[in-house]
C-alpha positions as CSV (number, residue, x, y, z in Angstrom):
1,M,-0.8,-19.8,-16.7
2,S,-1.1,-22.5,-19.4
3,T,0.8,-22.8,-22.6
4,Q,-2.6,-22.8,-24.3
5,L,-2.9,-19.1,-23.5
6,E,0.5,-18.5,-25.0
7,R,-0.5,-20.2,-28.2
8,E,-3.9,-18.7,-28.5
9,L,-3.3,-15.1,-27.3
10,G,0.3,-14.7,-28.3
11,F,1.7,-13.8,-24.9
12,A,2.7,-15.7,-21.8
13,P,2.0,-13.9,-18.5
14,R,4.9,-14.7,-16.2
15,A,6.2,-13.9,-12.8
16,D,9.7,-13.0,-11.9
17,V,9.2,-15.1,-8.7
18,L,6.7,-17.6,-7.6
19,L,6.4,-18.2,-3.8
20,A,4.4,-21.2,-2.8
21,R,3.7,-23.0,0.4
22,K,4.9,-26.6,0.4
23,D,1.3,-28.0,0.7
24,G,0.2,-25.9,-2.3
25,S,-2.4,-24.0,-0.3
26,R,-1.0,-20.6,-1.3
27,R,0.9,-19.2,-4.3
28,L,2.2,-15.6,-4.8
29,W,3.0,-14.5,-8.4
30,I,5.5,-11.7,-7.9
31,E,6.5,-9.1,-10.5
32,F,9.4,-6.7,-10.1
33,E,9.1,-3.2,-11.6
34,V,12.5,-1.6,-11.2
35,S,12.5,1.2,-13.7
36,R,10.0,0.3,-16.4
37,A,8.4,3.0,-18.6
38,D,5.2,0.9,-18.7
39,P,4.8,-0.8,-15.3
40,V,1.1,-1.6,-16.0
41,A,2.0,-4.0,-18.8
42,N,2.2,-7.1,-16.6
43,H,-0.9,-6.2,-14.7
44,A,-2.8,-6.1,-18.0
45,K,-1.3,-9.4,-19.1
46,F,-2.4,-11.2,-15.9
47,A,-5.8,-9.6,-16.0
48,A,-6.4,-10.5,-19.6
49,A,-5.3,-14.1,-18.9
50,H,-7.6,-14.2,-16.0
51,L,-10.6,-13.7,-18.3
52,F,-9.7,-16.9,-20.3
53,E,-8.2,-18.9,-17.4
54,P,-9.4,-17.6,-14.0
55,Q,-6.9,-17.2,-11.3
56,L,-6.9,-20.0,-8.8
57,A,-8.4,-19.2,-5.4
58,T,-5.1,-20.0,-3.8
59,D,-3.2,-17.5,-5.9
60,A,-2.4,-13.8,-5.6
61,F,-0.7,-11.4,-8.0
62,V,1.8,-9.0,-6.3
63,S,3.7,-6.3,-8.2
64,M,6.7,-4.7,-6.4
65,T,7.7,-1.2,-7.6
66,T,10.8,0.8,-6.7
67,T,11.0,4.5,-6.2
68,H,12.8,4.7,-9.6
69,V,9.5,4.2,-11.3
70,T,8.0,7.7,-11.6
71,R,5.2,8.7,-9.2
72,G,2.5,9.0,-11.9
73,R,3.3,5.7,-13.5
74,G,3.6,3.9,-10.2
75,N,0.2,5.3,-9.1
76,L,-1.3,4.2,-12.5
77,A,-0.1,0.7,-11.8
78,A,-1.4,0.8,-8.2
79,T,-4.9,1.8,-9.4
80,T,-4.8,-0.9,-12.1
81,V,-4.8,-3.3,-9.1
82,Y,-8.3,-2.1,-8.3
83,L,-9.4,-3.0,-11.8
84,M,-7.9,-6.5,-11.4
85,R,-9.9,-6.9,-8.2
86,A,-13.0,-5.7,-9.9
87,V,-12.8,-8.7,-12.3
88,G,-12.3,-11.1,-9.3
89,M,-8.5,-11.3,-9.0
90,S,-6.6,-11.3,-5.8
91,A,-4.0,-8.6,-6.6
92,F,-1.7,-6.2,-4.8
93,Q,1.0,-3.6,-5.6
94,T,3.6,-2.9,-3.0
95,V,7.0,-1.3,-2.8
96,L,10.4,-2.8,-3.6
97,L,13.5,-1.7,-1.7
98,P,11.8,1.3,0.0
99,S,15.0,2.3,1.8
100,L,16.7,3.2,-1.5
101,D,15.9,6.3,-3.5
102,G,15.6,6.5,-7.3
103,S,19.3,7.3,-7.9
104,S,20.4,4.4,-5.8
105,I,18.0,2.0,-7.6
106,H,19.4,3.3,-10.9
107,A,22.9,2.6,-9.8
108,L,22.1,-0.9,-8.8
109,N,20.2,-1.5,-12.0
110,A,23.3,-0.6,-14.0
111,R,25.5,-3.1,-12.2
112,P,26.0,-6.7,-13.5
113,L,24.1,-9.5,-11.9
114,E,27.3,-11.1,-10.6
115,A,28.1,-7.9,-8.6
116,L,24.6,-7.9,-7.0
117,L,24.6,-11.6,-5.9
118,G,26.1,-11.9,-2.4
119,G,26.2,-8.1,-2.0
120,E,24.8,-6.3,1.1
121,E,22.7,-3.7,-0.9
122,I,19.8,-6.0,-1.3
123,K,18.4,-7.8,1.7
124,V,15.9,-10.4,0.5
125,M,14.0,-11.3,3.6
126,P,12.4,-7.9,4.3
127,E,11.1,-7.9,0.7
128,I,9.6,-11.4,1.2
129,D,8.1,-10.3,4.6
130,R,6.4,-7.3,2.9
131,V,4.8,-9.4,0.2
132,I,3.4,-11.9,2.7
133,N,2.2,-9.1,5.1
134,V,0.2,-7.2,2.5
135,S,-1.2,-10.2,0.8
136,E,-2.5,-12.0,3.9
137,P,-5.7,-10.6,5.6
138,V,-5.4,-9.0,9.0
139,A,-9.1,-9.3,9.8
140,R,-12.5,-9.6,8.3
141,T,-15.5,-7.2,8.4
142,R,-19.0,-8.3,9.4
143,D,-20.0,-8.4,5.7
144,G,-17.2,-10.7,4.8
145,H,-14.7,-8.3,3.2
146,S,-11.0,-8.9,4.2
147,I,-8.9,-6.2,5.8
148,H,-5.2,-6.0,4.8
149,L,-2.3,-3.8,5.6
150,A,-1.9,-1.0,3.0
151,A,0.4,-2.2,0.3
152,N,1.7,1.1,-1.1
153,L,1.7,4.8,-0.4
154,L,-1.2,5.6,-2.7
155,E,-3.5,3.4,-0.6
156,V,-2.1,5.2,2.5
157,M,-2.8,8.7,1.1
158,L,-6.3,7.7,-0.1
159,N,-6.9,6.8,3.5
160,V,-5.7,10.2,4.7
161,R,-8.1,11.9,2.4
162,A,-11.0,9.6,3.3
163,W,-10.5,10.3,7.0
164,N,-10.5,14.1,6.5
165,T,-13.5,13.9,4.2
166,E,-15.6,11.7,6.5
167,I,-14.7,13.4,9.8
168,R,-16.5,16.5,8.5
169,M,-19.7,14.5,8.0
170,S,-21.8,14.4,11.2
171,D,-23.1,10.8,10.8
172,A,-19.6,9.4,10.0
173,S,-17.8,11.4,12.7
174,K,-20.1,10.1,15.4
175,L,-18.6,6.6,14.7
176,W,-15.1,8.0,15.4
177,E,-16.1,10.1,18.5
178,R,-12.8,11.5,20.1
179,R,-9.6,9.4,20.3
180,T,-6.1,10.0,21.6
181,V,-3.5,9.6,18.8
182,T,0.3,9.7,18.8
183,F,1.2,8.8,15.1
184,F,0.0,10.8,12.1
185,V,0.5,10.2,8.4
186,Y,1.3,13.3,6.3
187,D,0.1,13.6,2.7
188,P,2.2,16.3,1.0
189,Q,-0.2,16.6,-1.9
190,S,-3.3,17.6,0.2
191,Q,-1.1,18.9,3.1
192,A,-3.4,17.0,5.4
193,F,-2.8,14.5,8.2
194,A,-4.7,11.5,9.6
195,P,-4.2,8.9,12.4
196,S,-1.7,6.3,11.3
197,K,-3.8,3.3,12.4
198,F,-6.7,4.4,10.2
199,C,-4.3,4.9,7.3
200,A,-2.4,1.6,7.6
201,F,-5.3,-0.8,6.8
202,V,-7.5,-1.2,3.7
203,P,-10.6,-3.2,3.0
204,I,-10.3,-5.5,-0.1
205,H,-13.3,-5.8,-2.3
206,L,-13.2,-8.5,-5.0
207,R,-15.8,-8.3,-7.8
208,A,-16.9,-5.0,-6.4
209,T,-17.8,-1.8,-8.2
210,V,-14.8,0.5,-8.3
211,A,-16.3,3.4,-6.4
212,P,-14.5,5.9,-4.1
213,N,-15.7,4.2,-0.9
214,A,-14.3,0.9,-2.2
215,L,-10.8,2.3,-2.6
216,S,-10.0,3.2,1.0
217,M,-10.8,2.6,4.7
218,T,-14.0,4.3,6.0
219,L,-15.0,5.3,9.4
220,A,-18.0,2.9,9.3
221,T,-15.7,-0.1,8.4
222,Y,-13.0,1.0,10.9
223,S,-15.6,1.2,13.8
224,T,-16.7,-2.4,13.2
225,L,-13.2,-3.9,13.5
226,S,-12.4,-5.8,16.7
227,E,-9.7,-4.4,18.9
228,S,-9.1,-8.0,20.0
229,E,-7.6,-8.8,16.7
230,P,-3.8,-8.7,17.5
231,R,-2.7,-7.4,14.1
232,F,-5.3,-4.6,14.0
233,D,-3.2,-2.5,16.3
234,G,-1.7,0.9,16.3
235,N,1.9,-0.3,16.9
236,V,1.5,-2.8,14.1
237,A,0.3,0.1,11.9
238,Q,3.2,2.5,12.5
239,R,5.8,-0.3,12.2
240,H,4.3,-1.4,8.9
241,L,4.3,2.2,7.6
242,T,7.9,2.8,8.6
243,R,9.5,-0.7,8.2
244,H,7.6,-2.0,5.1
245,L,6.6,1.2,3.2
246,G,9.6,3.3,4.0
247,M,7.9,6.2,5.8
248,R,10.0,8.2,8.3
249,A,8.8,8.7,11.8
250,M,9.7,12.2,13.1
251,P,8.6,13.9,16.4
252,I,7.0,17.2,15.5
253,E,9.9,19.0,17.3
254,Q,12.3,17.6,14.6
255,A,10.1,18.4,11.6
256,N,10.8,21.4,9.5
257,S,8.8,24.5,10.5
258,T,6.5,24.4,7.5
259,T,5.4,20.8,8.2
260,A,5.0,21.5,11.9
261,D,2.9,24.6,11.3
262,L,0.7,22.6,8.8
263,F,0.1,20.0,11.5
264,R,-0.8,22.5,14.2
265,S,-3.2,24.3,11.8
266,W,-4.8,20.9,10.8
267,H,-5.1,19.8,14.4
268,R,-7.0,23.0,15.4
269,R,-9.6,22.1,12.8
270,V,-10.1,18.5,14.0
271,A,-9.4,19.0,17.8
272,S,-12.9,17.9,18.6
273,A,-12.0,14.4,17.1
274,I,-8.3,14.1,18.0
275,A,-6.7,14.4,21.4
276,L,-2.9,14.5,21.2
277,H,-0.9,12.0,23.3
278,P,0.9,13.7,26.2
279,R,4.3,12.7,24.7
280,G,3.4,14.8,21.7
281,P,2.6,13.9,18.0
282,V,4.9,11.9,15.8
283,L,4.6,12.5,12.1
284,L,5.0,9.8,9.5
285,L,6.5,11.3,6.3
286,P,6.6,9.6,2.9
287,V,9.8,9.1,1.0
288,A,9.3,10.7,-2.4
289,A,9.3,8.6,-5.6
290,S,11.1,9.7,-8.7
291,P,9.6,12.9,-10.1
292,D,7.3,12.5,-13.1
293,R,9.2,12.8,-16.4
294,E,7.9,14.1,-19.7
295,D,7.8,11.4,-22.4
């Protein structure tokens, strides 16, 4: 962003890290949200700057948020990304240090920088891998929209709800038919499950109306994607959800009785659409963010 914007608007949108290819063909502006009370602030600065000086086609904004940011505030920031896309920005929000819970993040945040440098608590390469994985397209739909790996748990859970809504609609469910599934994502808020491959990918719509069907995967979009695309794959999906978004894979026999009973009850309702793999279902469980606090 230019110094002209700083002079005229009174603020300077900045990134904590700028990753760029040597040939200049791709730049990622990365913001770290460790424990901020207002994690949407930098989203708003970059979006406002975009109105005066549009983001370059080679650029993408990526916000990385830890579990120390409360769930409600983190979700507000994640949905602000949809607003950024609606004005034409390439923008993403993903997780930062997903293996650490809120109290661990708080402890790290209180330590001096010198103590963190060279330590083993923060492994940089997995964080860089996640940024690149969610910001690069996996495939493209027939109408030209790009398909990306889900960048955060809100996108994953919106997909859970989309699958469960559409599978009850006769026209949409015909596109799914009946499939054998091993891995299932669990949404604790709706107490519903959905196939992990469906949940792990999202269509990205730039300059699109922010409508419910623009915020998640749909059965129509899913059915058009080519199985020949190596990254649009069930194993890629479950590895991404566990390795990059911090979900825990747990065979149903190891899940607590409440979660296991919820799954069995859910599967009875969708058995015409889902056949269980002979090895048995594996549940992907989200790691909870910090509970919402009263201001």
